[in-house]
N, C-alpha and C positions, 0 to 999 in steps of 0.2 A: 208538379203540384197536383194535377188531375189524377196521376197514377197513385200518388200517396193517398189522396182523398178516397179513391175507389177501394184501395187496399184496407185502409183504416175502417171504412164503412162496413166492408164485408166482415172484418174480424170482430168488430163490436156487435154488429147485428147477429152474427153467429153465436156469440157468447150469451146474448140475451135470449135468443130463441131456445137454446138448449137448457136454459136455467129453469129450475123448479119453481122459482119465484121471479117472473119477468119484471114485475114492478120494482122489486128490490134490486135487480140487475140494472135497470134503467137509472135508478137513483145512484147506485154505486159508481157507474161510469161518469155521471154528471159531477158528483162530488170529487171523484178521482181527478177529473180534469179542471176542477175549480171553476165551474161555470155556475153562475147564479140562476136560480129557478126562474126568476122574472125575465132575465135576458133570453133564456132558452125558449120560454113560452112565447115571447114576442117573436122570435125567429120562426118558430113553428106556425104561429098564427092562432094560438089558443090562449085561454086565460090561465094565469098561474094556478088558480084553484083546480081547474081540470087537470093540469099537469100533475099537481100534488096528489089528486085522487088516483091517477094511474100509478104513480111511484109508490104510494102507500098501500095499494091493493084495494082501496075503497071502491074502485070501479072494476068491472070484469077485466080479465087479462087482456092487454092490448093486442090487437090484431097485427098482421104483417104490415099493412099500409102505414099504421101509426108508428110502429117500430122503425120503419124505413125513414119516415119524416123526422122522427126524433133523432135517430143516429146521424142522418145526413146533416141536420142542423147543428148537432153537437160537434161533429167533425169540422164543419165549416168555421164555427166560432173558434175552436182550438187552433186551427191552422192560421186563422187571421190574427189571433192574439198571443196565446202562450206557447203553442207548439209543444205541449207536454206528451202528445201521443208518440212523437219520435223517441222520447225517452222510455216510454212504456215498452216499446217493441224492439229497442236496440239491444244487442247482446249484453249480458251482465258483465261488469268489470270488477266485481268483488268476489273474493274467494270464500265469502260466507255462503254463497249459493253453490252447492256441490254438483247439482244436476237439476235440469228443468226441462219439461217437455209436455206435449199433449198426446193423449192416447188416440190411436187411429180409430177406435170405436169406444163408446162409453163402457166403463167397468163398474160393477157393483161394489159398494164399500165392503161388503162381506168378502168378496174375492180378494180385495187388496189386503184386508186383515189376515186372511189365510196365507197369502203369498209372503207376507213379512213376519209370519209367526207371531201375530199380534193378539193379545188378550184384550177384548173389548171391555172397557171400563165405564164408558158413558155412551149414550145414544144407541143403545141396542135396537130400539124400535126403528132406527133410521138406516139399518144395514142394507136396505134395498135401494138406497139413494144411488143415483148414477154419478160417477166421478169422471171428469173429462180431461184432467191433467194432473201433473205432480210437480212438486218442488222439494228437493232434498237439501237440508240446511245444516251448517255447523252452528249449533245452538249458541255457543259463546260468541262467535264472530257476528252472528245475526243480531244479537242483543246490543253489542257494543259498536258494531260498524255500520249497521243500517238504521237510518232514522228518516223521518219525514217522507218525502216522495220516494226515496230509495226503498223504503220498506214496502211500498205498494208494488214494486216490481217483482216481488216474489210470487205475486198472483198471476203473472203472465197475462194471457188473453181472457181468462175467466176465473172467478172465485169458486167455481164448481170443481174444486181440486183437492188433493190431499197434500198437506204439508208434513214432511218428515223431518223431525229435529233429532240430530245425532249429538253425542257427547253431552247429554243432559244430566244435570245433577239430581234435583228433586222433582223436576217436571213442572214447577210453578211458573217460572219466568216466561216460557213460550205462551202459556195460556193467558197470563196477565197481559202480555203484549197484544195478543189477539183480542182480548176483552176491550181494550181501550182503542183499538183500531176500528175505523168505520167499515173495513173490509173483513169479512169472515170466510174462512174456508169451510168446506163441507165435512172434512175429515182431518184429523191430526194423528200422527203416529209419533210416539216418543221412544227413543232408544238410548239406553245407558243405565238408568236405575233399575233396581229389582222391584221396587214398589213406587207408586206415585203419591205425591202430596195430595191429601184429600181436597185441598183448595182447587187444584188443577181439575180434578174430576167434577167438582161442583160447578166450576166455571164452564166446563164443556157442556154439562147438562143445561145450564142456563142459556147458553148460546146455541143450543140444539146442534152440537157438533159431535160426530162420531169420534171417540177418543180410544186409541188402542196403544198398549204398551208392548213393544216388540222384544222378543227374546232371542233374536238373531245374534250369533256370536260375533259376526263381522259386520260392523256398521257400514263398511265400505262397499257392501254388496247391494245396497239399495238401488243404485242406478241401473245395474244390470238386471235386477229383478223387475223393475218397472218398465224397462225397455222391451222385456219379453212379452209375448201375447198372454193376457190375463183373462180375456173375455171367453 
């Protein structure tokens, strides 16, 4: 139990520290683990309003001591009650996820776009965003096979990642799924169509997501490209 607690704490804290929006990352993990704000605030020893201020960004970015208290309390509650963290970090059992990993060092969204021969259609001003991980998905299987908590697993240890959807038709479904999900990636790459549905582009702009359309001839080459040094 202690070993699991230490490992989970380190993983969660790491994903929050590297996030461009720490408050958003705090809230993401709390909601992902289905912990009520009131319960977590009580465990930390602060008022729910203070906790809400940190999560919403109304207070300055939380420092390391607060992040440590927040994550330790969140992990303790999860291990005592629902134990969802073990599902988050266990290997995927679905063939909807074709590849998944974390970069050894952060990679700029612009570098990823270039590596996958991607035409950037949304979020051009965000190309300097740092990406920390990747998930390659079979679009059809993802939409039909993954739901609820299983969908959260495509984000791995952090949402500061690129989601690559292969075998896409018009490009609308992946962005609609992301739109209604509380978890948002920093970048999305679509592979399959020659053009994208304008709705997909509009949704990406609204969610402040870098969206690129890949012209690679072989969709199966994404895992190899992403495992190669890109920084």
